[in-house]
N, C-alpha and C positions, 0 to 999 in steps of 0.2 A: 080885334086886330085881324086883318085879312091876310091870308097867305095864298091868294089866288095865283100870283106869279110862280111861287115855289111849287104849288100843286101842279100847275100846268107843265113846269119843267119835269117834274117827277112822272107825270102821266105820259109825257112825250117819250121819256126813256123807257118806260114800261111798254108802251106801244111798239117801240123799235125792237125791243127784245121779243115781244110776241110775234111781230112780223118776221123777224129772223127765223124763229122756230117754225112758223107756218110755211115759209118759203122752203126751208130745209126739209120739212115733212112732205110737202107737195112735190118737190123735185127729187126727193129721196137721195140727196147728196149734201154733204157738208162742205161749204167753202173753206179755204185754208184759214180765213180770218174769223170763222164762226165763234170759236171759243174765246179768243182774245177780245173780240169786239163785245161779246155778251158779258164777259167778266168785267170789262170796263164799264159797260152800261149798268150792271148790277151794283158796282162800286159807286157809280154816280147816284143811283136811286138811294142807296144807303146814306151817302153824304147829304143828299137833299132832305131825307127824312130827319137826319140828325140836326140839320140846320133849322128845319121847321120846329122841331122839338125845342131847340135852344132859343128860338124866338118867342116861345110861349112864356109869358111872364108868370113866375111863381107857380110852376106846375107841381101840384101836390099829388099824393097817391090817388085820391079820388079822380082828379082830372086825368091822371096817367091811365087809370083803369078805363075811363070813358074813351080816351084816345085809343087804347088798345082794342076795345070792343068795336069802335068805329072802323079802325083799320082792318080788323078781322072781317067785318061785314063787307067792306069794299073788296077785299081780296076774294071773299066767298062769291060775291056777285060777279066779279070778273071771271072767276073759274067756271061759273055756271053758264055765263053767256056764251052762246056759240055764234061767233061772228065769222062771216066768210068775206075775206078780203080779195080772194082770187076767184075768177069766174070758173064755174064747173066745166063749161065747154068754151072753146075758142073758135069763133068763126074765122076761117081763113079766106081772104079775098086774094084773087090772083094778082091784082095790081097793087096790093098793099100788104106786105108781109107783117106778121105779128112780131112785134119787138117787145119782149118781156119788160125791159127797163122803162120803155115809154108808157106801158100800161100801168105799171106801179106808180110812175110819176103822176098819171092822171088821177090816181086815188089819193094823192097828197102824201105819199110815203117817200121818205128820203132813202135813196139807194146809196150804195157805197161808191166812193170815188173810183175805186179800182174798176168798176163796171164801165167807166167812160174812157179809160186809158187804153189806147191802142198800143201795140208793141213798140212801134216807132216813137210814139209820144213818150212812152215810159223811158226808153233809152235816152232820148233827147233831154227830158226833164231830169232824169237821174244824173246824167253827165254834167249838165249845165248848172243845175240848182243844188244838187246834193253831192257834189264832188265824186260822182260815180260810185256812191255807197248805197247799194240796194237795201240793206237792212235799215239804214238810217231813213231812207225815203219811205220804206214800208211803215216804220214806226210813226213817222210824221203823218202819213196818210191815214193810218189807223186812228191817230189822235184827232185828226180833222173829222173823221167819220162820227165822232162822239159829240161834236159841236152842233148846236141847234139852228144857228142862223149864219148867213153869209157875213154879216157884220162881225160876229164872234170869230169866224174863221179868218177873216182878213186881219183882225186885231191880233189873233194868235200868231199868224204868219209874220206880221210886222214886228211883233215882240221877239220872235225867234231869229229872224233873218233880215239882212239889209239888202234885199233884192231890188234891182231896178225894174219896176213894174212895166217899163216901156220896152224891155228886152223881149225878144221873140219867145224865149223859153218861159219866162215869168208870166207873160201875157197868156200863153197857151195853157199853162198850169192853172191860172186864175179862171180861164174860160171853162176848163174841165171841172174845176171845183164848183163853179157856179151852176153847172148842170145838175148837181146834186140838189140844189135848192129851187130849181125851176118847177 
């Protein structure tokens, strides 16, 4: 039985956690959503591991010990590897400013939706789509940050809201969310 999809989802969540920590370490600052997002990602990894374990037919103690040993080897390997996701030095060109979020995007790393929201966009979207409720908007945006694809994100939004995607605010919000996956 192949668990490729489940493993890929788990690995993606682990990489998102790792990237969040590397960015926080390199910038020497914690974003307001750092803990909330990483707790959500850890919860997702835990749920994915449980789902994989439950898909295992008739897992007995011997198989369970093999599973644990394999998991320990993988965790050990990840801890030993020293990957550098961010450049040591940044060349600045006068005609082209360095934009951190664009460079992360080029590495295939999903950044958080909050990074693409301007203050004006935030107020417009908050007013028109979230009934001017900042906490509710933040909780939905944080949930969207945990999703892996634009399809999942749109499905989640469609299941939660009955927005008219042709309205200016909904279209703007969708464009901002899409930037996370570009």
